[in-house]
N, C-alpha and C positions, 0 to 999 in steps of 0.2 A: 498561616501567616495572618498577622493582624496589623491594622493601620495605626501607627503610633500617634497620629494626629486626631484619632477618635477617642472620646472618653470611654473608659472601661467601667464606669459606674453603671450599675444595672446589668452588666454582662456577667451572668452567674458562672460562666466558664472561667473567667480570668480575675474578676474583682476580689481583691484581698486573698489570693490563693498562694502566692509565692513568698518564700523567705528572702530570696535574692532576685533582683532583676538586673540584667546587663544590657547596656546600650553600647555595642561595639561598632564604631565607625558609622553610626546612624545620624548623629546630629549634623555632621558636615553635609549631609544630603538634604537637609531641611532648610528652608528659608530662615535666616536668623531671627526674624520677628516671631517665628512659631516654635523656637527651641524650648522656651520655658513651658509652653503648653505640652510639648512632646514629653518632657521630663515629668511633668505633673501626671500625665496619663500613664506613663510607665510606672510611676510610684503608686498609682491606684491598684496595680496588680499585687502590691505587697501587703502581707499581713502586718498588723501593728508591730513596730520594732524591726521591720524588714530593712534590707540594705539595697540601695540603688547604686550600681557601679557603672561607670562609663569610661570609655577610651575613644579618642577621636583624633583627627588631625588638628594641628594648630594652623591657623590661617597662614598660608604661604610657607608652611614648613617643607622640608626637603622631600618627604614621602609624598605629600600631596602634589607638589610640583612635578615630581617624577611620574606619578600616576597620570596626571592630566596630560603631560607631554606624550606619554605612551599611547594614550587614547585620542590624541589630536584634539584635545579640548583646551580652549584658551581661558585662563582665569583673568578676571579683572585685575589690573595692576593696582597695588596698594597706593593710597594717597597719603 
């Protein structure tokens, strides 16, 4: 496992090694102010021309609300 909030530049294990990188339900677990940095760091694992794919919850979508209620977590109400 690797921390998506840490730069991969200089990490010879991961830097520019992949053709495709996937962020599946990762961004919703990160502070919104750090999402751009996380996507940038994930893209550093890609070879030139590689593809970054992501899928996540939309803020307050049904799946996120159901998951949070099952885990007894309260989401801030939208303003």
